[in-house]
N, C-alpha and C positions, 0 to 999 in steps of 0.2 A: 194677248191678239196677234198676230199676225196683219201687219199692213203691206200690202204691196202694190206695184202701179206699174203696168205696161201700157200705160197713156204717154208717147213719147214726143209726139208731134211732128215726125219724121226726125228726128234730131239724132238719131241712131242710122246707121249705115249699115246695116245686117238685119236679114232675116231672123224670125222664130224670138221675137223679142220676149225676157222672162221665160225660154225653156231650161236656164240654169238651175231654178226650183224643181223641174220635173223629177221624179224618183227615178223613170226610167232612163235620164239623159245618157248614161253609158253606154245603154244596148242599145237605144235607138237616138243615137244623135242629128241637129238637125243636117241634112244632104250635104255633104261634101267636106262636112268639120271636122276635127278632130276633137274628141270628148276628153275628160281627164277629171281627176278628184283627187285631193290630195289632204293630210290630215297633219296635225304635230298636239302633241301633249302640252300642257301649259303650264299644269300643274292641278289642285285641287284646292274644292272650297269656294262660298262664295264672295269673300274678298276678291279670292283670283280672278274669278268669272267677273266680277261688275267692274274690276279695274283694266281687264283686257278689255271688255264690251267699250270701256270709256276711249280706252285708247284708238279701238276700232271705228270707232263711228265720228272719231276727230280727225281722222287722216295718218294715224301714226303709223299704219303699214308700209304705205309708199313712203313718207318719208325715213322711214327705220329702215329703207334700203337706200338714202340718197336723194330720191326724186323731189323735186321741188313744186309743192302744189299751189299752183296760179289761178288765178283770173275765176277763181270760185263764186259762183251766183246760185244761193241755197233756192231749191223746188221750194213748194208747198207741201208738198207731200201727199197732195188730192190725188184722188184717183174716184172712178165711177163706181160704186158699189151698191148701186137699186136705192129705190126708196123705203126710208125706212119709216114704220110706222109705230104709233104708239097703242096700247094697248085697248084703245077706243077705237082704233083704225084711223086716226088721222096724222096724216104726212108730218113727220119731223125734222125740222132744219139740221142735219148732221154740224156734230161739233167742229169747232175747229181743232186741227191738229198739233198736241202739243208740242212743245218746242222745247228740247231738254240742250242741258249742257255739259260740258267735261268739267274737270275740276279746273281748268286755267280758264274757265268762263267762254272755251269755244262751242258755238251750237255744232248738235250733233248734225251729220248731212242727212238728209230729206228724199226724198223719191221726187227724180226731176233735177235735180241739185247737178250743174256740168261745172267741169274743170280742166283746168289746162294740167300735165304733167310734165315736168323739166327735167330731162337728164342732164347728169354734172357737167356735161361738156356744153351745155347750154342750146345748144343745137338740135338735139332731138327733142319733137316734143310729141303730146299725144292730147288728141283732144278725149274725155268722158263724160259720159253722162250716166248718174246714179238710174235703174229702172223699177227696181224698188227696195222695198227696206223690212226685213225680220223684225220682230219685235213682242217678244214672247218673253214669258218669267224665266226659260233656261235658254234662251237662243234669241242672239241679237246679231245683227249685222246688215249686208246689203250686195244688191247686185249693179256692175257697172257695165256699160257696153260702149261700143268704140263710137264716136262721133265726128272722126273724119276716118278717111281709106287711106291715112298714109302709112299702111305698115300691115301686122297681123292685125286682123278685123274678128272682134268675137265677143263673148261676155264671160266675165265672171263673176262668181257671188263668193265672199269674204264672211261666214260665218263663226263666232265663238259658243259655244256649247258647254252647258252644266248638265253632265251627265246622271245617271240615277245612281251610279257607283260613286260620287262626289269629286267626280276627275272633269278638267277641264279642257277642251281641246279647241283649237284654231281649225278649220277648215276651208278648203278652195276645192269649189268646182267649177266647171264652164267648156264651153265649145269655142273653138280659133278656127280660121280661114288663112290661111297662107297669102300675103298682099298678092294681090291678082297685075302688079304690072312690073315683069321682069324678074319675078323670084318664084321661078319653076323647077319643081324637081328638088334636089339635094339641098339646094339654097332655102327656097322656102320652108320645108321641113324644119332645117337648123331656126329659121325666124320661128316660128310655133315652139319649136324646143329652149331658145331664150324667154321666150312670156310665161312658158309652163314653170320655169327655172326662177325666174324672178318674183312670178306667183309663190311661188314655194319659198321663197327667201322673206317676203313680205311674212306671211306664216309667222316666221323666225322673230321676227322684228316687235311681235306682241309679247315674247316671252318673258319673263324676270331678269330685267339686268340688259335688254338688248340696245334700249337706247342710248348707252355709253358707248355703244361699238360704234354707232352709226359713222360716225367720220373717217375711222379707221377701215370701212367696209362698204363705201359708195356702190350703188349699181356701175356695173359694168355697161358701157355704151360698144353696140355694135360693130364691126369695123361697116357695116352698111346699114344707116340712119332706118332703111324700111325695116330693119327687122325689130327696132324698137317699137317700145309701149304694145297695148294689146287691142 
């Protein structure tokens, strides 16, 4: 079952919330945005899928590129999905979202979760909000969106997939707008490229053995703080 939430109480700063899940995103991106998609094979088998899924849902992707994840406030994962009726036609109370935990006891992030990402220089930070999660037998992940306008703005969906050929892949797809203040033209496009590059590196952080390289390859901070973040 897929659980998604696009109701964010005005806590993101862009339009087209949830559009990263649209199959036609690359053909018809939100107006003025740059849409992209990347993927990386992580291995094969159910064990690799379960391990990568757990890493993804406990912030291992941003941490794996040297970003600190701070000020985490878990969302309740809830969203409006319509009234559910029993076979007798009686409205039923929806079940409370199940809380899952990683092997270290850290709770999985849920829809509505907010967090602040801090770059290694401790000066560049971005606030993000999880706008939906994906929880299927062979697909697990989340999408986060910009909750501040301090740089590139947009939404990115990070998913781990266990495909029919038994291979396991990490994917990211999203849409981004260059910063609106003082970063037009080439500099603005460079800011978007930086975020896409960082997102690709987050996929690599889910690969076997990647955690050992975190300290050796921290996230690079751009010359201009406005280019940092998503």
